[in-house]
C-alpha positions in Angstrom: 42.8 77.3 80.1 39.7 78.1 82.2 36.1 77.7 81.3 32.9 79.0 82.8 31.8 75.5 83.5 34.9 74.8 85.5 34.5 78.0 87.6 30.9 77.2 88.3 32.0 73.7 89.2 34.4 75.2 91.8 31.6 77.1 93.4 29.4 74.0 93.4 31.8 71.9 95.3 33.1 74.5 97.7 32.5 73.6 101.3 30.9 76.9 102.3 29.6 78.1 98.9 31.2 81.5 99.3 34.3 81.2 97.1 35.1 84.5 95.7 34.7 84.5 91.9 37.6 86.9 91.4 39.8 84.7 93.4 38.7 81.6 91.4 39.4 83.3 88.1 42.7 84.7 89.3 43.8 81.2 90.4 43.0 79.8 87.0 46.2 80.9 85.3 46.6 77.7 83.4 50.2 76.7 82.9 51.4 79.7 84.9 50.1 78.4 88.2 52.1 76.9 91.0 50.3 73.5 90.5 51.4 73.4 86.9 54.9 74.4 88.0 54.9 71.5 90.4 53.8 69.2 87.6 56.8 70.5 85.5 59.2 69.8 88.4 57.8 66.3 88.7 58.1 66.0 84.9 61.9 66.6 85.3 62.1 64.0 88.1 60.4 61.4 85.9 62.6 62.5 83.0 65.7 61.8 85.0 64.5 58.4 86.2 63.5 57.1 82.9 66.5 58.4 81.1 68.6 56.4 83.5 66.3 53.4 83.0 66.5 53.6 79.2 70.3 54.2 79.2 71.1 50.5 79.3 68.7 49.7 76.4 70.5 52.1 74.1 73.9 51.3 75.4 73.7 47.5 75.4 74.2 47.2 71.6 77.5 49.0 72.1 78.4 47.0 75.2 78.2 43.6 73.6 80.4 42.1 70.8 77.5 41.9 68.3 73.9 43.2 68.2 72.8 40.8 65.4 70.6 37.9 66.5 72.0 34.5 65.2 70.4 33.1 62.1 68.4 34.7 59.3 65.4 36.9 60.2 63.3 35.4 57.5 64.1 32.7 55.1 62.6 34.6 52.2 64.2 38.0 53.2 67.6 39.0 52.0 70.1 40.0 54.6 71.8 43.4 54.7 74.0 44.4 51.9 77.8 44.0 52.0 78.1 47.8 52.3 75.7 47.8 55.4 77.7 45.0 57.0 81.0 46.8 56.4 79.6 50.0 57.9 78.2 48.2 60.9 81.5 46.3 61.5 83.3 49.7 61.3 81.0 51.1 63.9 81.7 48.1 66.2 85.4 48.6 65.8 85.0 52.3 66.7 82.9 51.3 69.8 85.5 48.8 70.9 88.2 51.5 70.7 86.4 53.9 73.0 84.8 51.6 75.5 85.0 47.9 76.7 82.8 45.3 75.3 81.4 42.1 76.8 80.4 38.6 75.7 76.7 38.7 76.8 74.3 36.3 75.2 70.7 37.4 74.3 69.5 35.6 77.4 71.9 37.6 79.6 70.9 40.9 77.9 67.3 40.1 78.6 68.1 39.5 82.3 70.1 42.8 82.5 67.3 44.8 80.8 64.6 43.5 83.1 66.8 43.4 86.3 65.4 46.8 87.5 62.1 45.0 87.9 63.3 42.1 90.0 63.3 43.9 93.3 60.9 46.6 92.4 57.8 44.7 93.6 59.1 44.8 97.2 59.0 48.6 97.5 55.8 50.0 96.1 53.3 48.9 98.9 55.3 50.1 101.9 56.4 53.2 99.9 52.8 54.1 99.0 51.6 53.5 102.6 54.3 55.7 104.1 53.9 58.4 101.4 50.1 58.6 102.1 50.8 59.2 105.8 53.8 61.4 105.9 54.0 62.9 102.4 56.2 62.4 99.4 58.6 65.3 99.4 61.6 63.6 101.0 60.8 60.1 99.6 60.9 61.5 96.1 64.0 63.6 96.6 66.2 61.0 98.4 65.2 58.2 96.1 65.9 60.2 93.0 69.3 61.1 94.3 70.1 57.5 95.2 69.1 56.3 91.7 71.2 59.0 90.1 74.3 58.1 92.1 73.9 54.4 91.3 73.7 55.4 87.6 77.2 56.9 87.8 78.5 53.5 89.0 77.1 51.4 86.2 80.2 51.3 84.1 82.3 50.3 87.1 79.7 47.5 87.9 79.8 46.3 84.3 83.6 45.8 84.5 83.2 44.0 87.8 80.9 41.4 86.2 77.3 40.6 85.3 76.3 39.8 88.8 77.5 43.1 90.1 75.6 45.0 87.4 72.4 43.0 88.1 72.6 43.7 91.8 73.2 47.5 91.2 70.3 47.6 88.8 68.0 45.9 91.3 68.8 48.4 94.0 68.4 51.2 91.4 65.1 49.8 90.4 63.9 49.9 94.0 64.9 53.6 94.3 63.1 54.4 91.0 59.9 52.7 92.0 59.8 54.6 95.3 59.8 57.9 93.3 57.2 56.6 90.8 54.9 55.4 93.6 55.1 58.2 96.2 54.7 61.1 93.8 51.0 60.2 93.3 50.2 61.2 96.9 51.0 64.8 96.0 48.2 65.0 93.5 45.6 64.1 96.1 46.0 67.5 97.6 47.2 69.5 94.6 45.0 68.4 91.6 41.5 69.9 91.3 39.1 67.3 89.9 38.7 69.1 86.5 42.5 69.3 86.1 43.5 66.0 87.4 44.2 64.3 84.0 46.3 67.1 82.6 48.4 67.7 85.7 49.1 64.0 86.1 49.9 63.6 82.4 52.2 66.6 82.4 54.2 64.9 85.2 54.1 61.5 83.7 55.1 62.7 80.3 58.6 63.0 81.7 58.6 59.2 81.6 58.5 59.5 77.8 60.7 62.6 77.5 63.5 60.9 79.4 63.8 57.9 77.0 63.2 60.3 74.0 66.3 62.4 74.8 68.3 59.3 75.8 67.6 57.6 72.5 68.1 60.8 70.5 71.6 61.4 71.7 72.5 57.9 73.1 73.7 56.5 69.8 75.8 59.5 69.1 77.4 59.4 72.6 78.1 55.7 72.2 79.9 56.2 68.9 81.9 59.3 69.9 82.4 59.3 73.7 81.8 55.7 74.5 78.8 54.0 76.2 79.9 55.0 79.8 79.2 58.6 79.0 75.4 58.0 78.8 75.3 56.9 82.4 77.6 59.7 83.6 75.5 62.4 81.8 72.0 61.2 82.9 73.2 60.3 86.4 74.5 63.8 86.8 71.3 65.3 85.5 69.3 63.3 88.0 71.5 64.6 90.9 70.8 68.1 89.8 67.0 67.5 89.6 67.0 66.0 93.1 68.5 69.2 94.5 66.0 71.3 92.6 63.1 69.2 94.0 63.8 69.8 97.7 63.3 73.6 97.8 60.4 73.8 95.3 58.2 70.8 96.0 55.7 70.6 98.9 53.2 68.0 99.8 50.2 70.4 99.9 49.4 73.9 98.7 48.7 75.2 102.3 52.4 75.0 103.2 53.8 76.2 99.9 55.7 79.5 100.4 55.2 80.9 96.8 51.6 80.1 96.0 49.0 82.9 95.8 46.1 83.1 98.1 43.6 82.8 95.2 45.2 79.6 93.9 45.5 78.1 97.3 41.8 78.9 98.0 40.7 77.5 94.6 42.6 74.2 95.2 41.4 73.7 98.8 37.8 74.5 98.0 37.7 72.3 94.9 38.9 69.4 96.9 36.7 70.2 100.0 34.1 67.4 99.3 36.7 64.8 98.4 37.6 62.6 101.3 41.4 62.2 100.9 42.7 62.4 104.4 45.0 59.3 105.0 44.4 56.9 107.8 46.5 54.2 109.5 44.0 51.5 109.0 43.4 49.8 105.6 40.2 48.0 104.6 42.2 45.0 103.3 39.2 42.6 103.2 37.1 45.1 101.3 39.9 45.8 98.9 40.3 42.1 98.1 36.6 41.8 97.4 36.5 45.0 95.2 36.1 44.0 91.5 36.7 47.6 90.3 40.1 47.5 92.1 40.9 44.1 90.6 40.1 45.5 87.2 42.8 48.1 87.6 45.3 45.7 89.0 44.8 43.2 86.3 45.2 45.9 83.7 48.4 47.1 85.2 49.8 43.6 84.8 48.6 43.1 81.2 49.2 46.7 80.1 52.8 46.9 81.4 53.6 43.6 79.8 53.5 45.2 76.4 54.9 48.6 77.4 58.0 47.1 79.1 58.8 45.0 76.0 58.4 48.0 73.7 60.5 50.3 76.0 63.3 47.7 76.5 63.5 46.2 73.0 62.5 48.9 70.5 66.2 49.9 69.8 67.2 46.2 69.4 64.2 45.6 67.1 65.0 48.6 64.9 68.7 47.6 64.7 68.3 43.9 64.3 65.1 43.5 62.3 64.9 46.7 60.4 68.7 46.7 60.0 69.4 50.3 61.1 72.8 51.2 62.5 73.2 52.2 66.1 72.9 55.9 65.7 69.8 55.7 63.4 68.3 53.1 65.7 68.5 55.6 68.6 67.1 58.5 66.5 64.2 56.4 65.2 63.3 55.1 68.7 63.4 58.6 70.0 61.0 59.8 67.4 58.5 57.2 68.6 58.8 58.5 72.1 58.5 62.1 70.9 55.1 61.1 69.3 54.1 59.5 72.6 55.1 62.5 74.6 52.9 64.8 72.5 50.0 62.4 72.6 50.3 62.1 76.4 49.8 65.9 76.9 46.9 66.0 74.4 45.2 63.0 76.0 45.2 64.7 79.4 43.8 67.9 78.0 41.2 66.0 76.0 40.0 64.0 79.0 39.6 67.1 81.2 37.8 68.8 78.4 35.3 66.0 78.0 34.8 65.8 81.7 34.4 69.5 82.4 32.0 70.0 79.5 30.1 66.8 80.7 30.3 65.4 77.2 31.0 61.9 78.7 30.7 60.6 82.2 34.0 60.0 83.9 33.7 56.2 83.8 33.0 56.4 80.1 36.2 58.5 79.6 38.2 55.9 81.5 36.9 53.0 79.6 37.1 54.6 76.2 40.6 55.8 76.7 41.7 52.3 77.9 40.0 50.7 74.9 41.8 53.0 72.4 45.1 52.4 74.3 44.8 48.6 73.8 43.0 48.0 70.6 45.0 50.2 68.3 48.4 48.9 69.5 47.2 45.4 69.3 46.4 45.7 65.6 49.8 47.4 65.0 51.8 44.6 66.8 50.0 41.9 64.9 50.8 43.7 61.6 54.5 44.4 62.3 55.7 40.9 61.5 54.2 41.1 58.0 55.6 44.6 57.1 59.1 44.3 58.5 60.7 44.4 55.1 59.7 48.1 54.8 61.3 50.3 57.4 59.1 53.3 56.6 55.9 51.3 57.1 57.2 49.7 60.2 58.1 53.0 61.7 54.7 54.5 60.8 52.9 51.6 62.6 55.2 51.9 65.6 54.5 55.7 65.8 50.8 54.9 65.8 51.3 52.3 68.5 53.2 54.8 70.7 50.6 57.5 70.3 47.6 55.2 71.0 49.2 53.5 74.0 49.3 56.8 75.9 45.5 56.9 76.1 45.8 54.3 78.9 47.3 57.1 81.1 43.8 58.8 81.2 42.1 55.5 81.5 42.9 52.5 83.7 46.3 53.7 84.9 44.9 56.6 87.0 41.5 55.1 87.8 42.5 54.3 91.4 42.4 58.1 92.0 38.7 58.0 91.3 37.7 55.0 93.3 39.7 55.6 96.5 41.4 59.0 96.7 42.2 58.6 100.4 44.3 55.5 99.6 45.9 56.8 96.4 49.5 56.2 97.4 48.9 52.7 98.7 46.9 51.7 95.7 49.5 53.2 93.4 52.1 51.1 95.2 49.9 48.0 94.9 49.4 48.5 91.2 53.2 49.1 90.7 53.8 45.6 92.1 51.6 44.1 89.3 53.3 46.4 86.8 56.9 45.6 87.8 56.1 41.9 88.2 54.8 42.0 84.6 57.9 43.8 83.4 60.3 41.3 85.0 58.5 38.4 83.4 57.8 40.0 80.0 61.4 41.2 79.2 62.9 37.9 80.2 60.4 35.9 78.2 61.0 38.2 75.2 64.7 37.7 75.3 64.3 33.9 75.6 61.9 33.7 72.6 64.0 35.9 70.4 67.2 34.0 71.1 65.5 30.6 70.6 63.9 31.4 67.2 65.4 34.3 65.3 62.8 33.9 62.4 59.6 33.7 64.4 60.8 35.1 67.8 59.5 38.6 67.3 56.2 37.4 65.9 55.7 35.2 69.0 56.6 38.1 71.3 54.0 40.4 69.7 51.3 37.8 69.5 51.7 36.8 73.2 51.7 40.5 74.2 48.4 41.2 72.2 46.7 38.2 73.8 47.6 39.2 77.3 46.7 42.9 76.7 43.3 42.0 75.3 42.4 39.8 78.2 43.2 42.6 80.6 41.1 45.1 78.6 38.1 42.8 78.7 38.4 42.3 82.4 38.7 46.0 83.0 35.8 47.1 80.8 33.5 44.7 82.6 34.3 45.6 86.2 35.7 49.2 86.2 34.0 52.1 87.9 34.9 55.8 88.5 33.0 56.6 91.7 34.4 56.4 95.2 33.9 53.0 96.6 32.1 52.4 99.9 35.2 50.9 101.5 37.2 54.1 100.7 34.9 56.5 102.6 35.8 57.7 106.1 32.6 56.4 107.6 33.1 52.9 106.3 36.8 52.8 107.4 35.8 53.9 110.9 33.5 50.9 111.2 36.1 48.4 110.0 
């Protein structure tokens, strides 16, 4: 998907100004290039991780004795028909026949769903620092394999008790965040500036494709094979992806055995003026004083507050509020993620197009994308409570919310790559701390609110999410930048 402007841009930023045009054009093979192949492999890794993370969300309605929240959803709304109740009770009897069930209260379910976040904030910072210095190849591969093996043991841990399952999920969450953090260090040496958004979004779209497939087939697996089959299948897929990662992924294009000379030259020259060499020292004081960095970190907390709730509770919302059965709940949830997956790819291509054609400045692209990714979902979440009686309207609004949220991936969520490329891994780890801390709090709070007030619980969850998300957006729009900060340059670091 090359353009003349991009090819000229390569020549402009090349260190010696003698980049061969034929080589540049040869290297611009779009999605047939090695760098796009690497993005696809990383997509599969993220697919595996998030399918494992989402497995409990779709399985938990089948793991507990009842998925209905106590009390009426709305005093003025009629409950499900007798036919619907009979059908749902029949489904529950089927589930009990093929797999064990547990007496877990809504509070316990909230803790289990958010347990992967409880220890996750311990790993990102050291993981990002180590990945920046030594590369991400083995960190990603080993961590993915560990998470996948632990997924295979979830049914056994559930039988052993709630505490055993929580401990396993905490360890699994640490392994997963090591993959999600360290992988960003690869793009520092692999992603040309004019392709950064699309490559990262191709890789990150696996985080949506994983839950999409899990939700699409999860309800069917629960009803036919039993809920343990979900963990066995996606744990096995993760093991296979980890073995695929080791021989095909490399930390930089220079050492890759299969890359062409033209593509290697294009990538190296396009990154020649970008100071991304890692260093042992970190300008901690300057980072603490950096308002553009704080804008990103605050948004990670506020943005992930909403996204974690949606990811964890969408199947429960569809089954309990919209009164869909288990299989339909999984399919409808999957459709939402399918919409988000397509939107993620298109957002990356659009951001790179706007940047390469110089239609908007990079900082404008980041701010505009973030604003769209917050404002549209906020309007949707406020509206959901009032249209819950119509499943078609509710699903249409949720689809719009899912699509709009992905704009943040080309906004604040990758902004640290712009302001400090040499500290990409460390800052990714630091931002993950804020994101996982938010996830641990938000999922637990949501479970508490819903269990305490079945009529207004969901409304309160959505209103709190919107308030937190909007505050993060305002802070980010005021302080965000897209240029390399002084404290992130080699000269400044040398003086510190």
